[in-house]
C-alpha positions in Angstrom: -21.1 56.4 61.8 -18.4 54.9 59.5 -17.7 51.3 60.4 -14.0 52.3 60.6 -13.6 54.9 63.4 -10.2 55.7 62.2 -11.6 57.3 59.1 -13.1 60.2 60.9 -11.7 60.1 64.4 -8.1 60.4 65.7 -6.5 57.5 67.4 -4.1 58.3 70.2 -1.8 56.1 72.3 -1.4 57.0 76.0 1.9 56.0 77.6 2.8 56.8 81.2 6.1 58.5 80.7 8.2 60.8 82.8 10.9 63.2 81.5 13.7 64.8 83.4 13.7 68.1 81.6 11.6 70.4 79.3 14.4 69.8 76.7 13.4 66.2 76.5 9.8 67.0 76.2 10.6 69.4 73.3 12.5 66.7 71.5 9.5 64.3 71.9 7.2 67.0 70.6 9.5 67.8 67.6 9.6 64.1 66.6 5.9 63.8 67.0 5.3 66.7 64.7 7.7 65.3 62.2 5.7 62.1 62.1 2.3 63.9 62.0 1.4 62.8 65.6 -0.7 65.1 67.8 0.1 65.2 71.5 -2.6 65.3 74.1 -1.1 65.7 77.6 -2.6 64.0 80.5 -2.2 65.2 84.1 -3.9 63.5 87.0 -5.7 66.2 89.0 -7.9 64.3 91.4 -7.2 60.6 91.9 -3.9 58.8 91.2 -2.0 61.8 92.6 0.5 59.7 94.5 3.3 61.1 92.4 2.7 64.5 94.1 1.0 63.6 97.4 3.7 61.2 98.5 6.0 64.2 99.1 6.1 65.8 102.6 5.5 69.3 101.3 2.2 68.2 99.7 1.0 65.4 102.0 -1.3 67.9 103.9 -3.3 68.1 100.8 -4.5 64.5 100.9 -8.2 63.7 101.1 -7.4 61.0 103.7 -4.2 61.7 105.7 -2.9 58.1 105.4 -3.5 57.7 101.6 -1.6 59.7 99.0 -3.9 58.8 96.1 -6.6 61.5 96.2 -6.3 65.2 96.7 -8.4 67.2 99.1 -10.9 69.0 96.9 -11.9 71.6 99.6 -8.5 73.3 99.8 -7.8 76.3 97.6 -4.1 75.2 97.9 -5.0 72.0 96.1 -6.4 73.9 93.2 -3.4 76.2 93.1 -1.1 73.2 93.0 -3.2 71.6 90.1 -3.3 74.9 88.2 0.5 75.2 88.5 1.0 71.6 87.2 -1.3 72.3 84.2 0.5 75.5 83.4 3.9 73.9 83.6 2.7 71.3 81.0 0.9 73.8 78.7 4.0 76.0 78.7 6.0 73.4 76.8 3.3 72.4 74.4 2.3 74.4 71.3 -1.1 74.3 69.5 -2.9 72.1 72.0 -6.5 71.2 71.2 -7.2 68.9 74.1 -5.8 68.5 77.6 -6.7 65.4 79.6 -7.2 66.2 83.3 -7.6 62.6 84.5 -10.1 62.3 87.4 -10.5 58.5 87.3 -10.6 56.2 90.3 -10.9 58.9 93.0 -10.8 56.4 95.8 -11.7 57.4 99.4 -13.4 60.6 98.2 -15.7 61.8 100.9 -13.8 60.0 103.7 -11.6 63.0 104.7 -12.6 65.0 107.7 -13.4 68.2 105.7 -15.5 66.1 103.2 -17.4 64.5 106.0 -18.3 67.9 107.5 -19.3 69.1 104.0 -21.5 66.1 103.3 -23.5 66.8 106.4 -24.6 70.1 105.1 -27.8 70.5 103.1 -28.2 68.2 100.0 -24.5 67.7 99.5 -23.4 64.4 98.1 -20.1 62.7 97.0 -21.3 63.0 93.4 -21.7 66.7 93.7 -18.3 67.0 95.4 -16.7 65.1 92.6 -18.3 67.2 89.9 -17.5 70.4 91.7 -13.8 69.6 91.6 -13.8 68.4 88.0 -15.6 71.6 87.0 -13.1 73.8 88.9 -10.1 72.1 87.1 -11.8 72.1 83.7 -12.9 75.8 84.2 -9.3 76.8 84.7 -8.2 75.1 81.5 -11.0 76.7 79.5 -10.5 80.2 81.0 -6.7 80.2 80.8 -6.6 78.5 77.4 -9.9 79.1 75.5 -8.8 77.0 72.5 -8.1 73.9 74.6 -10.8 71.4 75.5 -10.4 69.4 78.7 -10.9 65.6 78.6 -12.0 63.7 81.7 -12.2 59.9 82.4 -15.8 58.8 82.8 -15.7 56.2 85.5 -16.6 58.5 88.4 -19.7 59.7 86.5 -21.2 56.4 85.4 -23.3 56.1 88.5 -24.3 59.8 88.7 -28.0 60.4 87.9 -28.8 62.1 84.6 -30.4 65.0 86.5 -27.3 65.6 88.7 -24.9 65.2 85.7 -26.9 67.4 83.4 -27.4 70.1 86.1 -23.7 70.3 86.9 -22.9 71.9 83.6 -19.7 69.8 83.2 -20.7 68.9 79.7 -20.2 72.5 78.6 -16.6 72.4 79.9 -15.2 68.9 79.1 -15.4 65.9 76.9 -15.7 62.4 78.5 -13.4 59.5 77.8 -15.1 56.1 78.4 -12.7 53.5 79.3 -12.9 49.7 79.4 -10.0 47.4 78.9 -11.7 44.0 79.1 -11.8 41.4 76.3 -15.5 40.8 76.9 -16.5 44.4 77.0 -20.4 44.7 77.2 -21.4 46.4 74.0 -25.1 46.9 74.9 -24.1 48.3 78.3 -21.8 50.8 76.6 -24.6 51.8 74.2 -26.8 52.6 77.2 -24.0 54.6 78.9 -23.4 56.6 75.7 -27.1 57.3 75.4 -27.1 58.6 79.0 -24.1 60.9 78.4 -25.8 62.3 75.3 -28.9 63.1 77.3 -26.6 64.9 79.7 -25.4 67.2 76.9 -22.1 65.6 76.1 -21.9 66.1 72.3 -18.5 64.5 71.8 -17.2 61.3 73.5 -13.9 59.5 73.5 -13.3 55.8 74.0 -10.2 54.2 75.7 -8.9 50.7 75.0 -5.7 49.1 76.0 -3.0 47.5 73.9 -0.8 46.4 76.8 -1.1 46.3 80.6 -4.5 45.7 82.4 -4.0 41.9 82.4 -1.7 41.5 85.4 0.1 43.9 87.7 3.5 42.2 87.1 2.8 40.9 83.6 6.0 40.7 81.6 4.7 39.6 78.1 1.6 40.9 76.3 -1.1 38.5 75.3 -2.2 40.1 72.0 -5.5 38.1 71.8 -6.9 39.8 74.9 -6.2 43.3 73.6 -7.4 42.4 70.1 -10.8 41.3 71.5 -11.0 44.5 73.4 -10.6 46.5 70.3 -13.0 44.3 68.3 -15.6 45.0 71.0 -15.0 48.8 70.8 -15.5 48.6 67.0 -19.0 47.1 67.7 -19.7 49.9 70.1 -18.6 52.4 67.5 -21.0 50.8 64.9 -23.9 51.3 67.3 -23.1 55.0 67.9 -24.9 58.0 66.3 -22.8 59.6 63.5 -20.3 62.2 64.6 -20.3 61.6 68.3 -17.0 59.8 68.6 -14.1 62.2 69.0 -11.4 59.5 69.0 -10.1 56.4 70.7 -7.1 56.3 73.0 -5.1 53.1 72.9 -3.7 53.1 76.5 -0.5 51.3 77.2 0.1 50.8 80.9 3.6 50.8 82.3 2.4 50.5 85.9 -1.0 50.0 87.6 -0.3 53.0 89.8 2.7 55.1 91.0 3.8 52.5 93.6 3.3 49.3 91.7 5.9 47.3 89.8 6.5 47.6 86.1 4.2 45.6 83.9 4.9 45.1 80.1 7.5 47.5 78.8 6.7 49.4 75.6 8.9 47.3 73.3 7.1 44.2 74.5 3.7 45.7 73.6 4.6 47.0 70.1 3.3 43.9 68.2 0.0 44.2 70.1 -0.1 48.0 69.4 0.4 47.3 65.7 -2.4 44.6 65.6 -4.8 46.9 67.5 -4.1 49.9 65.3 -4.4 48.0 62.1 -7.7 46.4 63.4 -9.1 49.8 64.1 -7.9 51.2 60.8 -9.4 48.4 58.8 -12.6 48.1 60.8 -11.8 44.6 61.9 -9.2 41.8 62.2 -8.4 39.6 59.2 -5.6 37.5 57.7 -4.5 40.6 55.8 -4.2 42.6 59.0 -2.0 39.8 60.4 0.2 39.7 57.2 0.5 43.5 57.2 1.6 43.5 60.9 4.2 40.7 60.2 5.5 42.7 57.3 5.7 46.0 59.2 7.4 44.5 62.2 9.6 41.9 60.5 7.9 39.0 62.4 7.8 35.6 60.7 4.7 34.4 62.6 2.5 36.6 64.7 0.9 34.6 67.5 -2.4 36.0 68.7 -3.9 33.5 71.1 -0.7 32.6 72.9 2.4 34.4 74.0 5.0 34.5 71.3 7.7 32.0 72.4 10.1 32.9 69.6 10.4 36.5 68.5 12.9 37.7 65.9 11.4 41.0 64.6 13.2 43.9 63.0 11.2 46.8 64.6 12.9 49.1 67.1 12.8 47.4 70.5 12.5 43.9 69.1 15.8 42.9 70.7 14.4 43.7 74.1 11.2 41.7 73.4 13.3 38.7 72.2 15.5 38.8 75.3 12.6 39.3 77.8 10.8 36.4 76.0 13.9 34.2 76.6 14.0 35.1 80.3 10.3 34.6 80.9 10.0 31.3 79.0 13.4 29.7 79.7 15.4 31.3 82.6 13.0 30.6 85.5 11.9 27.1 84.2 15.5 26.1 83.6 16.6 27.1 87.1 13.6 25.3 88.6 14.3 22.2 86.5 17.9 22.1 87.8 17.3 22.9 91.4 14.0 21.3 92.1 13.5 18.6 89.6 17.1 17.2 89.1 17.3 14.2 91.4 21.1 14.6 91.8 20.6 18.0 93.3 17.5 17.3 95.4 18.9 14.0 96.6 22.6 14.7 97.1 22.9 18.5 97.4 19.7 19.5 99.3 19.6 22.5 101.6 20.7 20.1 104.4 23.8 19.1 102.5 24.6 22.7 101.4 24.4 24.0 105.0 26.9 21.3 106.1 29.1 21.6 103.0 28.7 17.9 102.2 28.5 16.2 98.9 29.2 12.8 97.4 32.2 13.3 95.1 30.6 11.2 92.3 27.5 13.4 92.2 29.5 16.5 91.4 30.0 15.3 87.9 26.2 14.7 87.4 25.1 18.4 87.8 28.1 20.8 88.2 28.6 21.1 84.4 24.9 21.9 83.9 24.9 24.5 86.7 28.0 26.2 85.3 26.6 26.2 81.8 23.2 27.6 82.9 24.9 30.3 85.0 27.1 31.4 82.1 24.3 31.4 79.6 21.8 33.4 81.7 24.4 35.8 83.0 25.2 36.7 79.4 21.5 37.0 78.4 20.6 39.2 81.3 23.6 41.5 80.8 22.7 41.8 77.1 19.1 42.7 78.1 20.3 45.3 80.6 22.5 46.9 78.0 19.7 47.0 75.5 17.2 48.4 78.0 19.6 51.2 79.1 19.6 52.5 75.5 15.9 53.2 75.9 15.0 53.4 79.6 16.5 55.2 82.5 19.0 53.0 84.4 16.7 52.8 87.4 13.9 51.3 85.2 16.2 48.7 83.7 17.5 47.8 87.2 14.0 47.5 88.6 12.8 45.2 85.8 15.9 43.0 86.2 15.5 42.8 90.0 11.8 41.9 89.7 12.0 39.4 86.9 15.5 37.9 86.6 17.7 38.5 89.6 16.1 36.0 92.0 16.6 33.1 89.5 20.2 34.1 88.8 20.9 34.5 92.5 19.6 31.0 93.2 21.8 29.6 90.5 24.8 31.6 91.6 24.3 30.5 95.3 24.1 26.8 94.2 27.4 27.1 92.3 29.1 28.9 95.2 27.9 26.3 97.7 29.1 23.5 95.4 32.5 25.1 95.1 32.7 25.4 98.9 31.6 21.7 99.3 34.2 20.6 96.8 36.9 22.5 98.6 35.9 20.8 101.9 36.6 17.4 100.2 40.2 18.3 99.7 
């Protein structure tokens, strides 16, 4: 195939977003169409269903009663729920060509009581159980919407034998999306996997990379170099593929590892990485010209690939958030630690022992109180500025969560030190 997969195949970005109303979705769709972007919805229909199965009214549909991640594939009610979700999404989308039905990381499948009983019958296996549910969901999409092609994550099928996979008939219903987000992606292994899927009658395949997320569950900043290498490896895989088999590549952008985990890199933080990865795919590789183009597009003076950008002053939408988060990650926590743990006047004359007893040597006050007050003032202003900027883009709950996870503890330590110092000074009077 063409060395540049972007020449013949669509590139899509996957973001885990939630909207409060169909009106918001319609607005997103209108803007996407205006910018010649095609939307491919993704709904989890097997694993990663915590967003549904955490609720009391649906918890009886769990594969394993204790765990809300996987739906019970034996219940007709499970399929009715999934069909309802799909139809709700389709209803607000026009001219769909693909619909991603998820089905990755179906943990604990086969461990529910109904599954255990089913597996004891005849030649039943977990692989067949998995495929049966995938087929049921894909069949609904195809029968209800003949012009829409289901897309399925491939990880649950990698270990399935060619005979079982081919005999299931899933290839006639859905297209597979092969995902791998590592920087050292094994090209030869992917070529073997692609050959296997071809033998199982999958005529079209998708790839899935990552431009942010995947490097740390509570990662705040995006290491561009990791994601660039991931895309460079995918380009090598594309070069080894037969012509015409690649349908497209999805540049996934994680916001959380799962429904219950903390936020990882926010979208504005990952935009430089997204730009680098997109330009690398578009140009068939990374070069100095790609770097210069991205710097020009984003208004960045010096794009750092192999290290976190310590100084960011871009002009792209969201650059203010990236700049402020960079300040907090690089300087807030270290500055608080430096003052409270490495400053000898604090550790020696205002330790937890002194603070508890409200004691301090009067001379020592002048050695660190100005620094403490200056730091508190500076970081209070920066965090307030960030919260204001975030609330223009994110729901207030998301902004508050990020601040609590990444900035609040340092600020609270600093504020508590200043308060204790004030109390100790008053005790001297």
